[in-house]
C-alpha positions, 0 to 999 in steps of 0.5 A: 499499499505504501508503494502505491501511495509513493508513485500516485501522489506525483501522478495525480499532481500531473493529472490535475495540473493546469495544461501549459502553453506548449505552442503560445501564439505569436499571432492570431488575427481574424476578419470578416469578408464579403466572398468566400474566397478572397476579396477584402477582409477586416475587422469590421463589416456590415450585412443585410440580413439574408447575407451570408457572413463570412469569417476567417482567422489565422494563427501563427505558429500553426496549431493544426493538432487542436480543434478551435471554436467561434465565440459570440457577443450578441447585440446588447448582451454582456456575455460571450457565448461558445458557437461552433468547432472549426478546424485548423488547417496545416497552414493555420487557417480557419473559417465559418460562415452562416446565412444571417436571418431576419432575427439576427438584425440589429440597426444599431447594435453589432454582433462581435466575433472572435475565434478561440483555441483552448489553452492557446488564447483568442483572435481579436474580435470582429464587429459585424453589423447586420441590418434590416436593409431599406 
């Protein structure tokens, strides 16, 4: 029994401790685009409901072995919420798109989005206005 306790304690310490940042990020940038491929991609974008919203991110160094997810802040909300999971490519790129709906629209308050890799941090936050149109 004593032999069991001598190797169990160090094992428990290792298993219960916080994971270290094995690959800290040097750069983690996100942007919103108006097209699926290419085109202008910026930190702020404006859409009309019914448009497809394209979000992209890139992390350096590449963290392709980890899954990432998108977090969002609804118009008027104070708390970030976890959204969908996204893959990280072998070049460190992530993307997600969604078709905006009428209930997403708000003339005065934007949506905020960011990509997050657990244990490695989050991208810069994007500001996305989804409007009713004229």
